[in-house]
C-alpha positions in Angstrom: 0.1 0.1 -0.1 1.5 3.5 -0.8 2.2 5.8 1.6 0.4 9.2 1.0 2.3 12.0 -0.1 3.9 14.5 2.3 2.0 17.7 2.8 -1.1 16.5 1.1 -3.9 16.7 3.7 -6.5 14.0 3.1 -9.8 14.4 1.9 -11.1 14.1 6.0 -8.9 15.9 7.0 -9.3 18.6 9.4 -9.1 22.6 8.6 -7.9 24.9 11.0 -10.6 27.2 11.6 -9.2 29.7 13.8 -6.7 31.3 11.3 -10.1 32.4 9.0 -12.5 33.7 12.0 -9.5 35.5 13.7 -8.8 37.6 10.4 -12.5 38.1 9.5 -13.0 39.6 12.8 -9.6 42.1 12.5 -11.5 43.1 8.9 -14.5 43.4 10.9 -13.3 45.8 13.8 -11.0 47.7 11.2 -13.9 48.6 9.1 -16.0 49.3 12.0 -13.2 51.3 13.6 -12.4 53.4 10.6 -16.4 54.1 10.1 -16.6 55.8 13.7 -13.5 57.4 12.9 -14.6 59.1 10.2 -17.4 60.5 11.3 -19.8 58.7 8.6 -21.6 56.3 10.5 -24.5 56.2 8.1 -24.5 55.7 4.4 -24.8 58.6 1.9 -28.0 58.9 0.8 -29.3 59.5 -3.2 -31.1 62.4 -4.5 -34.3 60.1 -4.0 -33.8 59.5 -0.3 -32.0 62.8 0.7 -34.6 65.0 -1.8 -33.3 67.7 -4.0 -33.1 68.6 -7.9 -32.9 66.5 -10.9 -31.4 68.8 -13.7 -31.6 67.1 -17.2 -28.9 69.3 -19.7 -28.7 68.5 -23.5 -25.7 69.4 -25.5 -26.6 71.7 -28.4 -23.5 72.7 -31.0 -23.2 75.6 -33.2 -24.3 75.0 -37.1 -21.6 73.4 -38.7 -19.9 72.0 -35.8 -22.2 69.1 -34.8 -19.1 66.7 -34.0 -18.4 68.8 -31.2 -20.8 66.7 -29.2 -18.7 63.9 -28.4 -17.7 61.8 -25.6 -14.6 63.6 -24.8 -16.1 67.1 -24.8 -19.0 65.6 -22.7 -16.9 64.3 -20.5 -15.1 67.6 -20.2 -18.2 69.2 -18.8 -18.9 66.8 -16.5 -15.9 67.5 -14.9 -16.4 71.5 -15.1 -20.5 71.2 -14.0 -19.3 69.0 -11.1 -16.4 71.1 -9.8 -18.8 74.3 -10.3 -21.9 72.8 -8.4 -19.7 71.4 -5.7 -17.9 74.8 -5.3 -20.7 76.6 -4.4 -20.8 74.4 -1.3 -23.3 72.0 -2.4 -21.4 68.8 -1.4 -22.2 65.6 -2.5 -23.8 66.5 -6.1 -24.0 63.8 -8.8 -23.3 65.0 -12.4 -23.2 61.8 -14.8 -23.5 61.3 -18.8 -26.8 59.9 -20.1 -26.4 58.9 -23.6 -24.3 60.8 -26.4 -25.9 64.6 -25.9 -27.4 64.3 -21.9 -26.1 65.5 -18.8 -28.0 64.7 -15.5 -27.1 67.0 -12.6 -28.5 65.8 -9.2 -28.1 68.7 -6.4 -29.3 67.4 -3.0 -31.0 69.4 -1.1 -29.1 72.2 0.5 -28.5 76.0 1.5 -27.1 76.8 -2.3 -29.6 74.4 -4.4 -30.8 77.2 -6.0 -27.9 79.4 -6.9 -26.4 75.9 -8.3 -29.3 75.5 -10.4 -29.1 78.7 -11.9 -25.0 78.2 -12.5 -25.2 74.5 -13.9 -26.0 75.1 -17.6 -24.3 78.2 -18.2 -20.8 77.6 -20.7 -17.5 77.6 -18.4 -16.0 81.3 -18.3 -12.4 81.2 -19.3 -9.9 84.3 -19.0 -6.5 84.6 -19.5 -5.3 87.5 -16.9 -2.2 89.0 -16.1 -0.9 88.8 -12.7 -0.3 91.4 -10.7 0.3 89.8 -6.7 0.6 86.6 -5.5 0.8 85.3 -2.0 -0.3 82.1 -0.1 -4.1 81.4 0.4 -4.6 82.5 4.2 -5.8 85.6 5.1 -2.6 88.4 5.7 -2.1 90.2 8.6 -3.5 93.8 8.1 -1.1 96.1 6.2 1.1 98.5 8.4 1.0 102.2 7.6 4.7 101.9 6.0 3.0 99.8 3.5 -0.1 101.6 2.6 -1.9 98.6 2.6 -0.4 97.2 -0.5 -0.5 93.2 -0.6 3.0 91.7 -0.8 4.0 87.9 -0.3 6.3 85.3 -1.7 4.8 83.8 -5.2 4.4 80.2 -5.5 6.7 78.4 -8.0 6.7 80.4 -11.6 6.8 79.0 -15.0 9.3 80.1 -17.8 9.5 80.2 -21.3 11.8 79.0 -23.6 10.4 79.8 -27.5 7.2 79.1 -27.2 7.1 77.3 -24.3 6.1 77.7 -20.7 6.8 75.8 -18.1 7.5 75.2 -14.1 11.1 76.7 -13.0 12.1 77.6 -9.4 10.5 80.6 -7.7 12.3 83.5 -8.1 12.1 86.8 -5.9 8.9 88.6 -6.2 8.7 92.4 -6.9 8.1 94.8 -3.7 4.9 95.4 -2.2 5.0 98.9 -3.4 5.8 97.7 -6.7 3.0 95.6 -6.7 1.0 98.2 -5.2 1.8 100.6 -8.3 0.7 98.0 -11.0 -2.1 97.6 -9.5 -2.8 101.1 -9.4 -1.9 101.3 -13.3 -4.4 98.9 -13.8 -7.1 100.5 -11.8 -6.4 104.2 -13.6 -9.2 105.3 -15.2 -10.6 108.5 -16.6 -13.7 110.0 -13.9 -16.3 109.4 -15.6 -18.5 112.4 -16.5 -21.8 113.0 -14.7 -24.5 113.7 -16.5 -28.3 114.6 -15.9 -29.4 115.9 -12.2 -30.3 114.4 -9.3 -32.3 115.8 -6.4 -32.9 115.5 -2.7 -35.7 116.6 -0.8 -32.6 117.3 2.0 -30.6 119.8 -0.4 -33.2 121.3 -3.1 -30.2 123.4 -4.7 -28.4 120.3 -5.4 -29.8 120.4 -8.7 -27.3 119.1 -11.6 -24.7 117.9 -9.0 -23.4 114.6 -9.8 -23.8 112.2 -7.4 -20.4 110.8 -6.1 -18.7 108.2 -7.8 -15.9 105.8 -6.2 -12.6 107.5 -7.4 -9.4 105.2 -8.5 -8.0 105.4 -5.2 -10.9 103.9 -3.3 -11.2 101.3 -6.0 -8.0 100.3 -5.5 -7.8 100.4 -1.5 -10.9 98.1 -1.8 -9.6 95.6 -3.9 -5.9 95.3 -1.6 -8.6 94.8 1.0 -10.5 92.2 -0.6 -6.9 90.7 -2.0 -5.8 90.8 1.8 -8.5 89.5 3.9 -9.1 86.8 1.1 -9.1 83.3 2.7 -8.5 80.4 0.0 -8.8 77.7 2.3 -12.4 78.6 2.9 -14.5 77.3 0.0 -17.1 79.5 0.3 -14.5 82.3 -0.1 -13.1 81.1 -3.0 -16.3 80.4 -4.8 -17.4 84.1 -4.1 -14.0 86.0 -4.7 -14.7 86.4 -8.6 -18.2 86.5 -8.3 -19.9 89.3 -10.6 -16.5 90.8 -12.0 -16.8 91.9 -15.6 -13.9 90.6 -17.7 -12.7 94.1 -18.3 -12.4 94.5 -14.1 -9.3 93.9 -12.4 -10.4 91.0 -9.6 -9.1 88.4 -6.9 -9.3 84.3 -7.2 -7.6 81.4 -5.9 -5.3 78.6 -7.4 -4.8 74.9 -5.9 -1.0 74.2 -6.2 -1.2 71.0 -5.5 -4.2 68.9 -3.1 -4.8 71.5 -0.4 -2.0 73.7 -0.7 -3.2 77.0 -2.4 -2.3 80.7 -3.4 -4.2 83.5 -3.8 -3.5 85.9 -7.0 -4.5 89.9 -7.6 -5.4 89.7 -11.3 -5.8 92.7 -14.1 -8.4 92.7 -16.4 -8.8 89.7 -18.8 -6.7 90.5 -22.2 -8.0 87.0 -23.9 -10.7 84.7 -23.3 -12.0 81.4 -23.7 -13.4 81.6 -27.5 -9.9 83.1 -28.6 -8.7 79.3 -27.8 -8.6 77.4 -31.0 -7.4 74.1 -29.6 -5.6 73.0 -26.6 -4.6 69.4 -25.4 -2.4 67.8 -23.6 0.6 65.4 -24.7 4.0 64.1 -24.7 6.8 66.5 -25.9 9.4 62.8 -27.2 12.0 64.7 -27.4 12.2 66.3 -23.9 10.5 63.3 -22.7 7.9 65.5 -20.7 4.0 65.9 -20.5 3.4 69.4 -22.0 0.4 71.3 -23.0 -0.2 73.1 -26.2 -2.5 76.1 -27.1 -3.4 77.3 -31.0 -5.0 80.8 -31.1 -7.8 82.0 -33.6 -6.5 85.3 -35.5 -8.2 87.7 -33.4 -6.9 85.5 -30.8 -3.5 85.3 -31.7 -3.4 89.3 -31.6 -4.6 89.4 -28.4 -2.0 87.0 -27.1 1.1 88.4 -28.6 0.2 92.3 -27.3 -0.2 90.6 -23.9 3.2 88.6 -23.5 4.9 91.2 -25.2 3.7 93.2 -22.0 4.5 90.4 -19.8 7.9 89.5 -21.3 9.4 93.1 -20.1 8.2 92.5 -16.2 9.1 91.1 -13.1 8.1 88.1 -11.7 5.3 87.8 -10.7 3.8 90.5 -13.1 5.3 88.2 -16.3 2.7 85.8 -15.3 -0.3 85.4 -16.6 -3.1 83.6 -14.7 -5.5 81.0 -16.5 -8.9 81.4 -14.3 -11.9 79.5 -15.4 -15.2 79.8 -13.3 -13.0 82.4 -11.1 -10.5 79.9 -10.3 -6.8 79.9 -11.1 -6.0 76.5 -12.7 -2.6 77.5 -14.1 -0.1 80.8 -13.6 2.8 80.6 -15.8 5.2 83.5 -16.5 6.2 84.6 -19.9 10.1 85.3 -20.9 9.1 86.6 -24.6 6.4 87.7 -26.7 4.6 84.5 -28.2 1.8 84.8 -30.8 -0.2 82.1 -32.3 0.7 79.1 -30.4 2.2 78.6 -27.2 3.1 75.2 -25.0 2.8 74.8 -21.2 5.3 72.9 -19.6 6.2 72.1 -16.0 5.4 69.4 -13.4 2.5 67.8 -15.8 1.8 64.1 -15.5 0.1 62.6 -18.2 -3.7 63.2 -16.2 -3.1 66.5 -15.0 -1.6 67.5 -18.9 -4.8 66.5 -20.5 -6.9 67.8 -17.8 -5.6 71.6 -17.9 -6.0 70.7 -21.9 -10.0 69.6 -21.6 -10.1 72.8 -19.5 -8.5 75.1 -22.2 -10.4 73.5 -24.9 -14.0 73.7 -23.1 -13.8 77.5 -23.3 -13.3 77.3 -27.2 -15.7 74.6 -28.0 -18.8 75.6 -29.9 -21.0 73.5 -27.3 -23.9 74.8 -25.2 -26.5 73.1 -23.0 -30.0 73.5 -22.9 -32.2 72.4 -20.5 -34.5 69.2 -20.8 -36.1 69.0 -17.3 -35.8 70.3 -13.7 -37.5 67.8 -11.4 -37.7 68.7 -7.2 -37.4 65.4 -5.7 -39.1 65.0 -2.4 -37.3 63.2 0.5 -41.1 62.4 2.2 -41.9 60.0 -1.5 -38.6 58.6 -1.6 -39.1 57.7 2.7 -42.0 55.9 1.8 -40.6 53.9 -1.1 -37.8 52.8 1.3 -40.0 52.1 4.1 -42.1 49.8 1.6 -38.8 48.2 0.4 -37.4 47.7 3.9 -40.7 46.0 4.6 -40.7 44.0 1.9 -37.0 42.9 2.6 -38.2 42.5 6.0 -40.7 39.7 4.8 -38.1 38.2 2.4 -35.5 37.7 5.4 -37.9 36.6 7.8 -39.7 33.5 5.1 -36.1 32.8 4.5 -35.1 32.1 8.3 -38.7 30.5 8.5 -37.4 27.7 5.9 -33.9 27.7 7.1 -35.1 26.6 11.0 -38.2 24.3 9.8 -36.1 22.6 7.3 -32.4 22.5 8.6 -33.0 23.2 12.5 -29.9 24.1 14.1 -27.8 24.3 11.4 -30.2 27.3 11.1 -28.3 29.1 13.2 -25.0 29.0 11.3 -27.0 30.4 8.2 -28.5 33.1 10.5 -24.9 34.4 12.2 -23.4 34.5 8.3 -26.5 36.7 7.6 -25.6 39.0 10.5 -21.9 38.7 9.2 -22.7 39.8 5.8 -25.1 42.7 6.5 -23.0 44.3 9.0 -20.1 44.1 6.4 -22.4 45.9 3.6 -23.5 48.2 6.0 -20.2 49.4 7.0 -18.6 49.1 3.4 -21.2 51.3 2.6 -20.9 54.2 5.2 -17.3 54.0 4.1 -17.7 54.3 0.5 -19.6 57.3 0.5 -16.9 59.8 1.2 -14.4 57.9 -0.2 -15.8 57.7 -3.9 -19.3 59.2 -3.4 -21.3 56.0 -3.3 -24.9 57.0 -2.4 -27.5 54.6 -1.7 -30.7 55.0 -3.5 -33.8 52.5 -3.7 -32.3 50.8 -6.7 -29.1 50.0 -4.5 -31.8 48.8 -1.4 -33.3 46.3 -4.0 -29.9 45.3 -4.7 -29.2 44.3 -1.4 -32.7 42.7 -0.8 -31.9 40.4 -3.8 -28.5 39.6 -2.1 -29.8 37.7 0.3 -31.2 35.5 -1.7 -27.8 34.9 -3.3 -26.0 34.6 0.2 -28.7 31.9 1.7 -28.3 30.1 -1.5 -24.7 29.4 -0.8 -25.3 28.2 2.2 -28.2 25.7 1.4 -25.7 24.3 -1.8 -23.1 23.9 1.6 -25.3 22.0 3.7 -26.8 20.0 1.1 -23.6 18.6 0.3 -22.8 17.8 3.6 -25.8 15.7 4.1 -24.9 13.9 1.0 -21.9 12.7 2.8 -23.9 11.6 5.9 -25.9 9.8 3.7 -23.4 7.9 2.7 -22.6 7.4 5.8 -19.6 9.2 7.1 -19.5 10.8 10.3 -19.8 14.3 10.4 -16.3 15.9 10.8 -14.7 14.1 7.9 -18.2 14.9 6.0 -17.8 18.8 6.5 -14.3 18.5 5.2 -15.0 16.4 2.5 -18.5 18.3 1.7 -16.1 21.9 1.4 -14.4 20.9 -2.3 -17.6 20.2 -3.9 -19.7 23.1 -2.6 -17.0 25.5 -2.7 -16.7 25.0 -6.7 -20.7 25.4 -6.7 -20.6 28.4 -4.7 -17.7 30.1 -7.1 -19.3 29.4 -10.0 -23.0 30.6 -9.3 -21.1 33.8 -7.8 -19.4 34.5 -10.4 -22.3 34.5 -12.7 -23.9 36.7 -10.5 -21.0 39.5 -10.3 -20.7 39.2 -14.1 -24.3 39.9 -14.5 -23.7 42.7 -12.2 -20.4 44.2 -14.1 -22.2 44.0 -17.4 -25.3 45.9 -15.4 -22.7 48.3 -14.3 -21.2 49.3 -17.6 -24.0 49.4 -20.0 -26.4 51.4 -17.6 -26.4 55.2 -16.3 -28.1 56.5 -13.6 -29.8 55.0 -11.0 -29.8 51.8 -12.2 -26.0 51.5 -11.5 -26.6 51.5 -8.0 -28.8 48.5 -8.2 -25.7 46.7 -10.2 -22.7 47.9 -8.1 -24.7 46.7 -4.8 -25.6 43.1 -6.3 -21.9 43.4 -6.9 -20.4 44.4 -4.0 -22.6 42.1 -1.5 -21.8 38.6 -4.2 -18.1 39.8 -3.2 -18.7 39.7 0.4 -21.3 36.4 -0.1 -17.6 34.5 -1.0 -15.8 36.4 1.9 -18.4 35.5 4.5 -18.4 32.0 3.0 -14.6 31.1 3.1 -14.0 32.9 6.5 -16.8 32.4 8.4 -19.2 30.0 7.2 -16.9 27.1 6.9 -14.9 27.6 9.9 -18.0 27.9 11.8 -19.1 24.1 10.5 -15.8 22.8 11.4 -16.3 23.9 14.8 -19.4 23.1 15.6 -18.8 19.9 13.8 -16.6 19.0 17.0 -19.9 19.3 19.6 -21.7 16.6 20.3 -25.0 18.4 19.8 -23.8 18.6 15.8 -21.4 15.6 15.9 -23.6 12.9 17.9 -26.2 13.9 15.1 -29.2 15.4 17.7 -32.6 15.1 16.3 -32.7 19.3 16.4 -29.2 19.5 14.9 -30.6 19.0 11.2 -28.0 16.6 10.4 -29.7 13.6 12.1 -28.4 10.5 10.1 -31.6 8.7 10.3 -34.0 11.2 9.2 -31.6 11.4 6.1 -31.9 8.1 5.6 -28.3 7.4 5.9 -26.6 4.3 4.8 -24.4 2.0 7.0 -20.8 3.3 7.2 -18.7 2.8 3.9 -15.6 0.8 5.4 -18.3 -1.5 7.7 -19.8 -2.0 4.6 -17.0 -3.0 2.3 -15.6 -5.5 5.4 -18.9 -7.2 5.4 -19.4 -8.1 1.7 -15.8 -9.7 1.6 -16.5 -11.7 5.0 -20.0 -13.0 3.5 -18.2 -13.7 -0.2 -15.5 -16.2 1.3 -11.9 -16.5 -0.2 -11.8 -16.1 -3.5 -9.5 -19.1 -5.9 -7.0 -17.8 -7.7 -7.7 -20.1 -10.5 -11.1 -18.5 -10.5 -9.8 -15.0 -10.5 
């Protein structure tokens, strides 16, 4: 008789369930702790449960420019609309494409909901403005008398130009505060408007023909300097409000993000070039230098404007030799200029592929012949979603109750394992949903709740497959402990195949659909994966441990594993020995 190979566990060998249970216990504690540490102890609710406004926008192109409505431009528009809406303080807004020419914007109920609705469909405002001053993004200390209220600060790393190239370089000393103040004063210089008409007042009836007082350039300069000094770019509301209501012909202040969480604030002159003056822009890899750059081509009119402004900027010291690319009142890039540029330019610096393409898309969007028409604006009340959620939860509770009744009636003691496994799966599902809200923006909507309810049946199916495999082994005459181990490989294959089909269906549904149906597909796929984790790391180890107890091991009548009730055969080895004895010795010749 050949000896078994070393390192290979016999078919009836016992596994080590403690390791698997310890692993899933650690995962549950870590996820639950992370949920409480993040402060998001409840899943984020979708618009149908939280209430708000759903807006449908349809993209329209100018005559002869129908090809502008394409996937790239639509995705760029989605990113800008999402940035614009969330920048207003409307957190957790959902912006996504639907089909080839529609964009769906879901705005949860909030304080700035009305303002967000007004700005959702408007075209992005892109301007090129000269930089007058730049400093860190926090509020500056109050100006002293010697500085005359002039802002100053250390500029962030600027950009250098080589030929038609604009790229990043180390920071150079900034102009002094007085120089910045002179630049601002020059930018604000304007002739005092000549008053027309007359004004009357009940208090001064003889003042007929006297012009009403108007702000002087010095007063406007001081007000803008004060706004620049007090601006705190770390405050999202101040960032959004900084450039609101400012005309392109007026100087303004704005914020720009140097890197995630690090902001600078800018004092900017009147716009010299508009986004529609850009003919094309794209991020691409410069093969010779091995770096990512952003190239810009201007229209004929834009080339003249760009040539004029770069000619002025190239003669200035840093930071007055820089122009800011301002999108919706926020600085997305601020390269410096070393020589006069004309029809084309390239921006180079610390770009990677994603950042270069993002900036190229932003510049292109300002020139796109693409506008959006509001198709529908629907107000969703939380009361309606709450009623539907309540009905869905009642249906889910009824379904879960029926599953538990069936398990108890048919499997008796084994139902304890199934109920515990369902509880573990429900806990993991809840905690992960709560964590996915702030991390990836997952919102629990009504279809997602339906997906979680459907998952109850998928999870219960896995338990039933395993339990029936164990019963089949008991019917063959084996005792419980080897039956648990021998049934597992066959049950495991069936469970994996079944869950793979469910996950594949959920993945396909998630890819080919949009909107709320994706919530159903995502939840179904998530719970299917959790079913595999729970069955492998909880159900099987717990079954192995309970098989060692007297209640289950001896086949108690209420254990659900009673050999007599299952119609078990006599033990296989005893049957073979009995058959061999009854047959007697066999003559080799007859054989």
